[in-house]
C-alpha positions in Angstrom: 138.1 -247.8 254.4 140.8 -250.4 253.6 144.6 -250.0 253.7 145.1 -253.4 252.7 148.2 -253.6 250.5 149.8 -250.4 252.1 152.8 -250.6 254.3 153.0 -248.2 257.3 156.2 -247.4 259.1 155.6 -245.9 262.6 158.7 -244.6 264.5 158.7 -244.9 268.2 155.8 -247.4 268.2 156.2 -250.0 270.9 154.1 -248.0 273.3 151.8 -244.8 273.8 150.7 -242.8 270.8 152.9 -244.7 268.2 151.5 -248.1 269.2 147.9 -246.6 269.2 148.4 -245.3 265.6 150.0 -248.6 264.5 147.1 -250.5 265.8 144.7 -248.3 264.1 146.3 -248.6 260.8 146.7 -252.4 261.3 142.9 -252.5 262.1 142.2 -251.0 258.6 144.5 -253.7 257.0 147.8 -252.0 256.6 151.0 -253.9 257.1 152.9 -252.4 259.9 156.6 -251.9 260.7 157.1 -251.1 264.4 160.2 -249.5 265.7 162.1 -248.4 268.7 165.8 -248.5 269.8 165.6 -251.3 272.4 165.3 -254.5 270.2 163.9 -256.7 273.0 162.0 -260.0 272.8 158.9 -258.0 273.9 159.2 -255.7 270.9 159.1 -258.6 268.5 156.4 -260.3 270.5 154.3 -257.1 270.1 154.7 -257.1 266.2 153.7 -260.8 266.2 150.6 -260.0 268.4 149.6 -257.3 266.0 149.8 -259.6 263.0 147.8 -262.2 264.8 145.0 -259.9 266.0 144.5 -258.0 262.7 145.6 -260.5 260.1 148.3 -258.4 258.7 152.1 -258.5 258.3 153.7 -256.8 261.2 157.3 -256.7 262.1 159.6 -254.9 264.4 162.8 -253.1 263.2 165.3 -251.6 265.6 166.5 -248.2 264.6 168.0 -245.4 266.8 166.2 -242.2 265.7 169.0 -240.1 267.0 171.1 -241.4 264.2 170.5 -240.2 260.6 171.8 -243.5 259.0 169.4 -245.5 261.3 166.5 -243.3 260.2 167.2 -243.8 256.5 167.9 -247.5 256.8 164.6 -248.1 258.8 162.7 -246.8 255.6 164.9 -248.5 253.1 164.8 -251.8 254.9 161.1 -251.8 255.0 161.1 -252.4 251.2 158.0 -250.2 250.9 156.6 -247.1 252.6 153.1 -246.0 251.7 152.4 -244.4 255.1 155.1 -242.8 257.2 154.2 -241.9 260.8 157.0 -239.8 262.4 156.2 -240.2 266.1 159.4 -240.9 268.0 160.2 -238.3 270.6 161.7 -237.7 274.0 161.5 -234.8 276.6 163.6 -233.0 279.1 162.5 -230.0 281.3 164.9 -227.4 282.6 165.4 -223.6 282.3 167.4 -222.5 279.3 170.6 -221.6 281.2 170.4 -225.1 282.9 169.5 -227.0 279.9 172.1 -229.8 279.4 173.6 -229.3 275.9 173.5 -233.1 275.4 169.8 -233.1 276.1 169.3 -230.3 273.6 171.2 -232.3 270.9 169.3 -235.5 271.6 165.8 -233.9 271.6 166.5 -232.0 268.3 167.9 -235.2 266.7 165.1 -237.5 267.7 162.1 -235.2 267.6 163.1 -233.1 264.6 166.0 -234.4 262.5 164.6 -237.9 262.4 161.4 -236.5 260.7 163.6 -235.1 258.0 165.7 -238.1 257.4 162.8 -240.6 257.4 160.7 -238.3 255.1 163.5 -237.9 252.8 163.9 -241.5 252.5 160.2 -242.3 252.1 159.1 -239.8 249.5 160.9 -241.5 246.6 159.1 -244.7 247.4 155.8 -242.9 247.7 156.4 -241.4 244.3 157.3 -244.8 242.8 154.2 -246.2 244.2 151.9 -243.3 243.1 150.5 -242.6 246.5 151.7 -241.7 249.9 150.8 -240.3 253.3 153.3 -238.6 255.8 151.8 -238.1 259.2 153.9 -236.2 261.7 153.0 -236.4 265.4 153.8 -232.9 266.4 152.3 -231.3 269.5 150.3 -228.5 270.8 153.8 -227.3 271.7 154.4 -227.0 268.0 151.8 -224.3 268.0 152.3 -222.8 271.5 155.1 -222.5 274.0 155.6 -223.4 277.7 158.5 -222.5 279.9 161.3 -225.0 280.6 160.7 -227.0 277.5 163.0 -225.1 275.1 164.3 -228.1 273.1 160.9 -229.9 272.8 159.1 -226.6 271.8 161.7 -225.7 269.3 161.6 -229.3 267.7 157.9 -229.4 267.5 157.7 -225.9 265.9 160.3 -227.3 263.5 158.1 -230.3 262.7 155.2 -228.0 261.9 157.4 -225.9 259.6 158.8 -229.0 257.9 155.3 -230.4 257.4 154.4 -227.2 255.6 157.4 -227.4 253.4 157.0 -231.1 252.5 153.3 -230.6 251.9 154.0 -227.9 249.4 156.7 -229.7 247.7 154.3 -232.8 247.1 151.1 -230.7 246.5 150.6 -231.6 242.8 151.2 -235.4 243.6 148.9 -238.0 245.3 150.9 -237.5 248.4 149.8 -235.7 251.5 151.9 -234.4 254.5 150.2 -233.4 257.7 151.0 -232.9 261.3 148.8 -234.0 264.3 149.1 -231.7 267.2 148.0 -233.5 270.3 147.5 -231.9 273.8 148.1 -233.9 276.8 147.4 -237.7 275.9 146.5 -240.5 278.3 149.5 -242.7 277.8 151.0 -245.1 280.4 153.7 -242.6 281.1 151.3 -239.8 282.0 149.1 -242.2 283.9 152.0 -243.1 286.1 152.6 -239.4 286.9 149.1 -238.7 288.2 149.6 -240.3 291.7 153.0 -238.5 292.2 151.5 -235.3 291.1 148.6 -235.6 293.6 151.0 -236.3 296.4 153.3 -233.5 295.5 150.4 -230.9 295.6 148.6 -232.6 298.4 145.4 -233.0 296.5 143.2 -235.8 295.1 144.1 -237.4 291.8 141.0 -235.9 290.1 142.2 -232.4 291.1 145.7 -233.1 290.0 144.5 -234.0 286.6 142.1 -231.0 286.3 144.3 -228.3 288.1 147.9 -229.3 287.3 148.2 -231.7 284.4 145.4 -230.4 282.3 145.6 -226.8 283.4 146.1 -225.6 279.8 143.5 -228.0 278.3 140.0 -226.3 278.3 138.2 -229.6 277.9 139.8 -230.9 281.2 140.0 -234.3 279.6 142.8 -236.2 278.1 143.2 -237.0 274.5 143.1 -240.8 273.9 145.7 -242.6 271.9 142.6 -244.1 270.0 141.6 -240.6 269.0 144.9 -240.0 267.4 144.8 -243.4 265.7 141.4 -242.5 264.1 142.9 -239.2 263.0 145.7 -240.9 261.2 143.3 -243.4 259.6 141.2 -240.4 258.3 144.2 -238.7 256.9 145.0 -241.8 255.0 141.5 -241.8 253.5 140.4 -240.5 250.0 138.4 -238.0 251.9 141.5 -236.3 253.1 143.2 -236.1 249.8 143.0 -232.2 249.8 144.2 -231.9 253.4 148.0 -231.4 253.2 150.6 -229.1 254.8 148.1 -228.7 257.7 148.8 -229.0 261.4 145.6 -230.4 263.0 145.2 -229.8 266.8 143.7 -232.5 269.0 144.0 -230.6 272.3 140.7 -230.0 273.9 140.8 -226.3 272.9 144.3 -225.5 274.2 145.6 -223.7 271.1 142.4 -221.8 270.7 143.4 -219.6 273.7 
């Protein structure tokens, strides 16, 4: 398929899942807007490298996803938004009674409220263009819970609910809204945790992956960012035109349990 002529905004896209999805969309010809809150030279270089590699227009736009005005300005400033990928997210782990209120507020703002603000800004653009795709990167934790992740689980459940509402509100239009719910993904952040986890438990790195990190993932294998990019591309295709308001697991069987 070709996404040539489409503009994709991917929040939180200078590394990990967001970058993987942005690369996949650019590989299909979409012009891409990368985003983070850092605004470093490396961020702009990353966009330039994407443009050179895939022959598309790619640019970096700084926006702090914890701020509603920044979320909406990111979309408005892009000039067009045919594909919106709400990916930005953070995590903090603590028991509920010890969970810092400021961490709760930040996770809800970035992981949940930004999805609302970006989607609200994007839908009028999609309606004007007569086509649109909203892809929310939720989580297996949007469908299941784990202890000590109260804000993350609450936010991701909220994203799943918001996906259903937005999908229903656009169901008669050529716009779809879906959530991808990954299990554990092999990102640079996770890769860096493997040796530390092995040392902490006094086991090999392979054992740390299978017994600790992927304990809930029956496949005992990581989801790859490339897998998620391919899912996003499929959801943008004509073949996925009747898939909307859905939450699609990519979790090695985790949520089947």
